[in-house]
C-alpha positions in Angstrom: -55.2 -6.3 40.8 -54.8 -10.0 40.1 -53.7 -12.3 37.3 -50.4 -13.1 35.6 -47.9 -10.3 36.0 -49.9 -8.5 38.6 -48.2 -7.7 42.0 -48.9 -9.9 45.0 -50.4 -7.8 47.7 -49.2 -8.2 51.3 -50.9 -6.4 54.2 -48.7 -5.1 57.0 -50.5 -4.5 60.3 -49.4 -2.8 63.4 -51.2 -1.8 66.6 -52.0 1.7 65.1 -51.6 1.3 61.4 -52.0 -0.9 58.3 -50.7 -0.6 54.8 -50.4 -2.8 51.7 -47.1 -3.7 49.9 -47.3 -4.5 46.2 -44.7 -7.2 45.6 -43.8 -7.1 41.9 -43.1 -10.8 41.3 -42.7 -10.5 37.5 -40.0 -7.7 37.8 -38.1 -9.2 40.7 -38.8 -12.9 40.8 -35.9 -14.0 43.1 -36.2 -11.2 45.6 -40.0 -11.4 45.7 -40.0 -15.2 46.2 -37.6 -14.8 49.1 -39.7 -12.1 50.7 -43.0 -13.9 50.2 -41.5 -17.2 51.6 -40.5 -15.2 54.7 -44.0 -13.8 54.9 -45.6 -17.2 54.6 -43.2 -18.7 57.2 -44.0 -15.9 59.7 -40.3 -14.8 59.8 -41.3 -11.2 59.7 -44.0 -11.4 62.4 -43.2 -9.0 65.2 -40.6 -7.1 63.1 -40.1 -3.3 63.5 -40.7 -0.8 60.7 -38.7 2.4 60.6 -39.4 5.2 58.2 -36.2 6.8 57.1 -37.5 8.8 54.0 -39.4 12.0 54.4 -39.8 15.1 52.2 -36.9 16.9 53.9 -34.2 14.2 53.2 -35.0 13.5 49.5 -33.0 15.0 46.7 -34.6 18.0 45.1 -34.0 16.4 41.7 -35.8 13.1 42.5 -38.9 12.9 40.3 -41.2 11.2 42.7 -41.4 12.2 46.4 -42.2 9.8 49.2 -44.4 11.3 52.0 
């Protein structure tokens, strides 16, 4: 996706994985600008990522499940 209103895509890479984050700049302009400025400045380089959501710890009533 690209163009006005489209998310900005940020690739996150580790030694054994990679994934893309879609940063919704139109919906969250202040938060996304802060995050993207940190990405551009390299502030997050070397950071750790922890997964705290799995199928077992999500409410049964939640409409969308993270895996």
